C-alpha positions as CSV (number, residue, x, y, z in Angstrom):
1,X,0.0,0.0,0.0
2,X,1.2,3.5,-0.8
3,X,3.0,5.7,1.7
4,X,0.5,8.4,2.7
5,X,2.6,10.0,5.4
6,X,3.2,13.3,3.6
7,X,-0.5,13.7,3.2
8,X,-2.1,12.6,6.5
9,X,-5.6,13.8,5.4
10,X,-5.6,10.9,3.0
11,X,-6.6,7.4,4.1
12,X,-7.9,4.1,2.7
13,X,-11.3,3.0,4.0
14,X,-12.4,-0.4,2.9
15,X,-9.9,-0.3,0.1
16,X,-11.1,3.1,-1.2
17,X,-9.2,6.4,-0.9
18,X,-10.6,9.3,1.1
19,X,-9.5,12.9,1.5
20,X,-10.6,13.9,5.0
21,X,-14.1,12.3,5.2
22,X,-14.9,12.4,1.4
23,X,-14.5,9.6,-1.1
24,X,-12.4,10.6,-4.1
25,X,-14.6,8.3,-6.2
26,X,-17.6,10.4,-5.2
27,X,-15.8,13.6,-6.1
28,X,-15.0,12.2,-9.5
29,X,-18.6,11.3,-10.0
30,X,-19.8,14.7,-9.1
31,X,-17.2,16.9,-10.7
32,X,-15.5,14.8,-13.4
33,X,-11.8,14.4,-14.0
34,X,-9.1,15.7,-14.2
35,X,-9.9,17.4,-10.9
36,X,-7.7,19.2,-8.4
37,X,-8.7,18.4,-4.8
38,X,-7.5,20.4,-1.8
39,X,-7.8,19.6,1.9
40,X,-8.7,22.6,4.1
41,X,-7.5,20.8,7.2
42,X,-4.0,20.3,5.6
43,X,-3.9,23.9,4.4
44,X,-4.9,25.5,7.7
45,X,-2.6,23.1,9.7
46,X,0.4,24.0,7.5
47,X,-0.2,27.7,7.9
48,X,-0.8,27.6,11.7
49,X,2.3,25.4,12.1
50,X,4.5,28.0,10.3
51,X,2.9,30.9,12.3
52,X,3.3,29.1,15.6
53,X,7.0,28.4,15.0
54,X,7.7,32.1,15.1
55,X,5.0,33.2,17.6
56,X,7.7,34.6,20.0
57,X,8.6,37.3,17.4
58,X,6.7,40.0,15.5
59,X,6.2,38.0,12.3
60,X,4.3,38.3,9.1
61,X,3.7,35.1,7.1
62,X,3.3,36.2,3.5
63,X,1.9,33.3,1.4
64,X,3.5,33.1,-2.1
65,X,0.5,33.6,-4.3
66,X,2.4,32.2,-7.4
67,X,2.2,28.7,-5.8
68,X,-1.6,28.6,-6.1
69,X,-3.7,31.8,-6.5
70,X,-7.2,30.4,-6.3
71,X,-9.5,33.0,-4.8
72,X,-11.1,30.7,-2.3
73,X,-7.8,29.5,-1.0
74,X,-6.5,33.0,-0.7
75,X,-9.7,34.0,1.2
76,X,-9.2,31.2,3.7
77,X,-5.5,32.1,4.2
78,X,-6.4,35.8,4.7
79,X,-9.0,34.7,7.4
80,X,-6.3,32.7,9.0
81,X,-4.2,35.8,9.2
82,X,-1.8,35.4,6.3
83,X,-0.2,38.2,4.4
84,X,0.8,37.7,0.7
85,X,3.9,37.7,-1.5
86,X,3.0,38.8,-5.0
87,X,4.9,39.0,-8.3
88,X,2.4,40.9,-10.5
89,X,-0.5,43.3,-10.4
90,X,-2.7,40.4,-11.3
91,X,-1.7,38.6,-8.2
92,X,-2.4,41.7,-6.1
93,X,-5.8,42.0,-7.7
94,X,-6.5,38.4,-6.7
95,X,-5.4,39.1,-3.1
96,X,-7.6,42.2,-2.9
97,X,-10.6,40.3,-4.4
98,X,-10.1,37.6,-1.9
99,X,-10.3,40.1,1.0
100,X,-6.5,40.2,1.7
101,X,-5.0,43.2,3.6
102,X,-2.8,45.3,1.3
103,X,-0.8,46.3,4.4
104,X,0.3,42.6,4.5
105,X,1.5,42.5,0.9
106,X,5.1,42.4,-0.3
107,X,5.7,42.9,-4.1
108,X,8.6,40.9,-5.5
109,X,9.6,40.2,-9.1
110,X,12.2,41.5,-11.5
111,X,10.1,43.1,-14.1
112,X,7.5,45.4,-12.4
113,X,6.0,47.7,-15.0
114,X,5.2,51.3,-14.3
115,X,1.5,50.5,-14.3
116,X,1.9,47.7,-11.8
117,X,3.9,49.9,-9.5
118,X,1.3,52.7,-9.6
119,X,-1.5,50.2,-8.9
120,X,0.4,48.8,-5.9
121,X,1.2,52.3,-4.6
122,X,-2.5,53.3,-4.8
123,X,-3.4,50.0,-3.1
124,X,-1.1,51.0,-0.2
125,X,0.9,47.7,-0.1
126,X,3.3,47.1,2.8
127,X,6.5,47.0,0.8
128,X,8.2,46.6,-2.6
129,X,11.1,44.1,-2.8
130,X,13.4,45.8,-5.2
131,X,15.5,43.6,-7.5
132,X,17.6,46.1,-9.5
133,X,18.9,49.7,-9.5
134,X,16.7,50.5,-12.5
135,X,13.7,49.4,-10.6
136,X,14.6,51.6,-7.6
137,X,14.5,54.7,-9.9
138,X,11.3,53.5,-11.6
139,X,9.5,53.1,-8.2
140,X,10.8,56.5,-7.1
141,X,9.5,58.1,-10.3
142,X,6.1,56.6,-9.9
143,X,5.9,57.6,-6.2
144,X,7.0,61.1,-7.2
145,X,4.2,61.4,-9.8
146,X,1.6,60.4,-7.2
147,X,3.3,62.6,-4.5
148,X,3.6,59.5,-2.3
149,X,6.3,57.6,-0.5
150,X,7.2,54.0,-1.5
151,X,8.2,51.6,1.2
152,X,11.1,49.4,-0.1
153,X,13.5,46.7,0.7
154,X,16.2,45.3,-1.6
155,X,16.2,41.6,-2.4
156,X,19.9,40.7,-1.8
157,X,21.6,37.6,-3.3
158,X,23.9,36.2,-0.7
159,X,25.5,33.9,-3.3
160,X,24.6,30.8,-1.3
161,X,24.0,27.5,-3.1
162,X,20.6,26.0,-1.9
163,X,21.5,22.6,-3.5
164,X,18.1,22.4,-5.3
165,X,17.0,22.2,-9.0
166,X,18.8,24.9,-11.1
167,X,15.5,26.3,-12.3
168,X,14.5,27.1,-8.7
169,X,17.8,28.3,-7.4
170,X,17.5,32.1,-7.0
171,X,20.1,33.3,-4.6
172,X,23.3,32.8,-6.5
173,X,25.3,35.8,-7.8
174,X,24.5,34.9,-11.5
175,X,20.7,34.8,-10.9
176,X,18.3,37.1,-12.6
177,X,16.7,37.7,-9.2
178,X,17.8,40.3,-6.6
179,X,20.9,42.4,-6.4
180,X,24.4,41.2,-5.9
181,X,25.6,41.1,-2.3
182,X,28.6,43.3,-3.1
183,X,26.5,46.2,-4.5
184,X,23.8,46.2,-1.8
185,X,25.4,48.9,0.4
186,X,25.8,51.2,-2.6
187,X,22.1,50.7,-3.6
188,X,20.8,51.3,-0.1
189,X,22.9,54.5,0.1
190,X,21.4,55.7,-3.2
191,X,17.9,54.9,-2.1
192,X,18.4,56.8,1.2
193,X,19.0,60.0,-0.9
194,X,15.7,59.7,-2.8
195,X,12.8,61.9,-1.6
196,X,10.0,59.5,-2.3
197,X,11.6,56.3,-1.1
198,X,11.4,55.0,2.5
199,X,13.8,52.2,3.3
200,X,12.0,49.6,5.4
201,X,13.7,46.3,5.1
202,X,16.0,43.8,3.5
203,X,14.9,40.7,1.6
204,X,16.6,37.4,0.8
205,X,15.2,34.4,-1.1
206,X,17.7,31.7,-2.1
207,X,15.5,29.1,-3.9
208,X,12.8,26.6,-3.6
209,X,12.3,23.0,-2.4
210,X,15.3,23.3,-0.1
211,X,15.6,20.4,2.4
212,X,19.0,21.4,4.0
213,X,19.0,23.9,6.9
214,X,22.6,25.1,6.3
215,X,22.0,27.3,3.2
216,X,19.3,29.2,5.2
217,X,21.7,29.8,8.1
218,X,24.5,30.8,5.8
219,X,22.3,33.3,3.9
220,X,21.0,34.8,7.2
221,X,24.5,35.3,8.6
222,X,25.5,37.2,5.4
223,X,22.4,39.3,5.5
224,X,22.9,40.2,9.2
225,X,26.4,41.4,8.2
226,X,24.7,43.8,5.8
227,X,22.3,45.0,8.4
228,X,25.1,45.8,10.8
229,X,27.0,47.7,8.1
230,X,23.9,49.7,7.1
231,X,23.3,50.6,10.7
232,X,26.9,52.0,10.9
233,X,26.0,54.1,7.9
234,X,22.8,55.4,9.6
235,X,20.4,53.3,7.6
236,X,17.9,51.5,9.8
237,X,16.4,48.2,8.7
238,X,13.0,47.7,10.4
239,X,12.1,44.3,8.9
240,X,14.0,41.3,7.7
241,X,12.3,39.2,4.9
242,X,13.8,35.7,4.7
243,X,11.7,34.6,1.8
244,X,10.5,31.0,1.5
245,X,11.9,27.9,-0.1
246,X,11.3,25.2,2.6
247,X,10.8,21.9,0.8
248,X,8.2,19.3,1.2
249,X,8.1,15.5,0.8
250,X,7.3,14.4,-2.8
251,X,9.0,11.0,-2.7
252,X,11.6,10.3,0.0
253,X,12.8,13.8,0.9
254,X,13.1,14.7,4.6
255,X,11.9,18.3,4.9
256,X,13.3,20.7,7.5
257,X,11.0,20.7,10.6
258,X,9.6,24.2,11.3
259,X,10.7,23.9,14.9
260,X,14.3,23.3,13.8
261,X,14.1,26.1,11.2
262,X,12.8,28.6,13.7
263,X,15.3,27.6,16.4
264,X,18.2,27.9,14.0
265,X,17.1,31.4,12.8
266,X,15.9,32.9,16.0
267,X,19.1,31.9,17.8
268,X,21.0,34.1,15.4
269,X,18.7,37.1,15.6
270,X,19.3,38.4,19.1
271,X,20.8,41.5,17.7
272,X,17.9,42.2,15.4
273,X,14.6,43.3,17.0
274,X,12.6,44.2,13.9
275,X,9.7,42.4,12.2
276,X,10.4,39.1,10.5
277,X,8.7,38.2,7.2
278,X,8.5,34.8,5.5
279,X,7.2,34.0,2.0
280,X,6.2,30.3,2.1
281,X,4.2,28.9,-0.8
282,X,4.9,25.2,-1.4
283,X,5.3,24.5,2.3
284,X,1.7,25.7,2.9
285,X,-0.2,24.3,-0.1
286,X,2.0,21.7,-1.7
287,X,0.9,18.7,0.3
288,X,-2.6,20.1,0.7
289,X,-3.7,19.1,-2.8
290,X,-3.8,16.3,-5.3
291,X,-4.8,15.8,-8.9
292,X,-7.5,13.2,-9.6
293,X,-7.4,11.5,-13.0
294,X,-9.0,8.6,-14.8
295,X,-7.3,5.9,-16.9
296,X,-8.6,5.9,-20.4
297,X,-6.5,3.1,-21.9
298,X,-3.8,0.6,-21.0
299,X,-1.3,0.3,-23.8
300,X,1.3,-2.5,-24.0
301,X,4.6,-2.4,-25.9
302,X,7.7,-4.6,-25.8
303,X,9.6,-2.0,-23.6
304,X,6.8,-0.2,-21.7
305,X,3.4,-0.6,-20.2
306,X,1.5,2.7,-20.6
307,X,-1.5,3.9,-18.5
308,X,-3.0,6.7,-20.6
309,X,-5.0,9.0,-18.3
310,X,-7.2,12.0,-18.9
311,X,-4.8,14.4,-17.1
312,X,-1.8,15.7,-19.0
313,X,1.2,18.0,-18.9
314,X,-1.1,21.0,-19.5
315,X,-2.8,20.1,-16.2
316,X,0.5,19.3,-14.3
317,X,3.7,20.5,-16.0
318,X,6.2,19.9,-13.2
319,X,7.2,16.4,-14.3
320,X,7.8,17.6,-17.8
321,X,9.5,20.9,-16.8
322,X,11.6,19.8,-13.8
323,X,11.6,16.0,-14.2
324,X,9.7,16.2,-10.9
325,X,8.4,13.2,-9.0
326,X,4.8,13.0,-7.8
327,X,3.5,9.9,-6.0
328,X,0.8,8.2,-8.0
329,X,-1.6,5.9,-6.2
330,X,-4.8,3.9,-6.9
331,X,-8.0,5.3,-5.6
332,X,-9.5,1.8,-5.3
333,X,-7.6,-1.4,-4.5
334,X,-8.7,-4.4,-6.5
335,X,-9.6,-7.6,-4.6
336,X,-7.2,-9.7,-6.7
337,X,-4.7,-7.1,-7.9
338,X,-2.3,-7.9,-10.8
339,X,0.4,-5.3,-10.5
340,X,2.5,-3.9,-13.4
341,X,5.0,-1.2,-13.9
342,X,3.4,1.6,-15.9
343,X,4.4,4.9,-17.4
344,X,1.5,7.2,-16.6
345,X,1.1,9.5,-19.6
346,X,-1.5,12.0,-20.8
347,X,-3.2,12.6,-24.2
348,X,-1.2,15.7,-25.1
349,X,0.7,15.4,-28.4
350,X,4.2,15.5,-26.8
351,X,6.6,12.7,-26.0
352,X,7.3,14.6,-22.7
353,X,3.7,14.3,-21.6
354,X,4.7,11.9,-18.8
355,X,3.2,12.3,-15.3
356,X,5.1,9.4,-13.8
357,X,7.6,6.8,-15.1
358,X,7.7,3.1,-14.1
359,X,5.1,3.2,-11.4
360,X,3.9,0.0,-9.9
361,X,0.2,0.0,-10.1
362,X,-2.8,-2.3,-10.2
363,X,-4.8,-0.6,-12.8
364,X,-7.6,-1.1,-15.3
365,X,-9.3,1.2,-17.8
366,X,-11.8,3.4,-16.0
367,X,-9.9,3.3,-12.7
368,X,-9.0,6.5,-10.9
369,X,-5.5,7.5,-9.9
370,X,-4.5,10.2,-7.4
371,X,-1.4,12.2,-8.2
372,X,-0.2,13.6,-4.9
373,X,1.5,16.8,-3.7
374,X,0.2,18.9,-6.5
375,X,-1.2,21.8,-4.5
376,X,1.7,24.0,-5.4
377,X,2.5,24.8,-9.0
378,X,-0.1,22.4,-10.3
379,X,-3.3,24.4,-11.2
380,X,-1.3,27.6,-11.1
381,X,0.9,26.5,-14.0
382,X,-1.7,24.8,-16.0
383,X,-2.5,25.8,-19.6
384,X,-4.8,25.2,-22.6
385,X,-2.2,23.5,-24.7
386,X,-3.9,21.2,-27.3
387,X,-7.1,23.3,-26.8
388,X,-7.6,21.4,-23.5
389,X,-9.8,22.9,-20.8
390,X,-8.2,23.5,-17.4
391,X,-9.5,21.3,-14.6
392,X,-12.0,22.1,-12.0
393,X,-10.8,22.6,-8.4
394,X,-12.6,21.4,-5.2
395,X,-12.0,22.2,-1.6
396,X,-12.8,19.6,1.0
397,X,-13.4,20.1,4.7
398,X,-14.4,17.2,6.9
399,X,-17.3,15.6,5.0
400,X,-18.2,18.6,2.9
401,X,-16.8,19.6,-0.5
402,X,-17.0,22.9,-2.4
403,X,-16.4,23.8,-6.1
404,X,-13.8,26.6,-6.0
405,X,-13.0,26.7,-9.8
406,X,-15.2,25.6,-12.6
407,X,-13.9,23.5,-15.5
408,X,-13.4,25.7,-18.5
409,X,-15.8,25.3,-21.4
410,X,-14.8,25.6,-25.1
411,X,-16.5,29.0,-25.1
412,X,-14.2,30.1,-22.3
413,X,-11.2,29.0,-24.4
414,X,-12.1,31.0,-27.5
415,X,-13.7,34.1,-25.8
416,X,-10.6,36.3,-26.2
417,X,-10.4,35.4,-29.9
418,X,-14.0,36.5,-30.8
419,X,-12.9,39.9,-32.3
420,X,-14.3,42.0,-35.0
421,X,-11.8,40.5,-37.4
422,X,-13.9,37.4,-37.6
423,X,-16.7,39.4,-39.2
424,X,-14.5,40.7,-41.9
425,X,-13.9,39.1,-45.3
426,X,-11.1,36.5,-45.3
427,X,-7.7,38.0,-46.2
428,X,-7.3,35.5,-49.0
429,X,-10.3,37.2,-50.7
430,X,-9.2,40.8,-50.1
């Protein structure tokens, strides 16, 4: 039987898989597949655990909206007390529509447009995390035009290797993110001379899916050196944003416990009395969600057994993009199972449309499979490739379930393309 430890809200009852107190088979019957399913109990527990770990300090937990920006999930996190880390005006609008407090919003990202900055200033967000000198002057220009002050911090790259996938390593000196450690003092000095800029903090985010505590400690110690140097120059840092990046269990990883994480960081922060900010995304939502899919066909070849399912890389791109592992398990156990090693693949016309390779499954056409740990960067990164509709999303709490995102219709897919051009004579006839 599959290891369900990373997702304790899952359990087999009489050989059938439940999330909290709801049968996944019942959810498939009601909502169809592919279907994203989230556990509210797992979500709220993960947030509260993070918050409790730093309860002894003035802390703001800013959930990273990019991990999963569903409005209903954002609303529940806002009610729990979360702030939000955003990387676009669109994400800010999602937060505001979900009832989030703009004074608990930090705006990260390397390419903030003038329109986005002005929108965020008018919304009165907590702080901009600046990622280049050019961005500093753009924010100052926008604030000057509005006769406002912009609260800022610089995202500083400590050049620490987080030992994770290259695509999600962000704190090295050659990264597109943040500003080099060696130039940070100069940038803070320049910012202190601008009339419409208020220096509030310093930010550091070294990567994602990190399961080793040492890179976090090394990065913190380098940032504390900067804070001391800035203090000597008369520049006060009132908040320290340590980003996110804490990993979760997908296969056999051993995540850092939040207790150990908090103890290690807090023991080094006796000389800093300001607010602490964290930007967890995956750690909050990753193991709170799964993707439910149905087997359409079993296909046999001399080298491989294929289980062709109705979910695909457009629904879950992480295995294709990162070669990421997601546990795949049967929703129902057969009474006399014949187990085979399958490649679980989707119907998208790409060889890379593989959701899981060489998985031992007892499976028949029509059976349901659950792809675990897909709460983060699952639905958020889905697309309409091959003119496929994006999946529905459902939130489960105890024995209740709620539709929080409808399955797209074909009309939804083509709505943006219904322009006046379609009423004009074909170009070939003009």
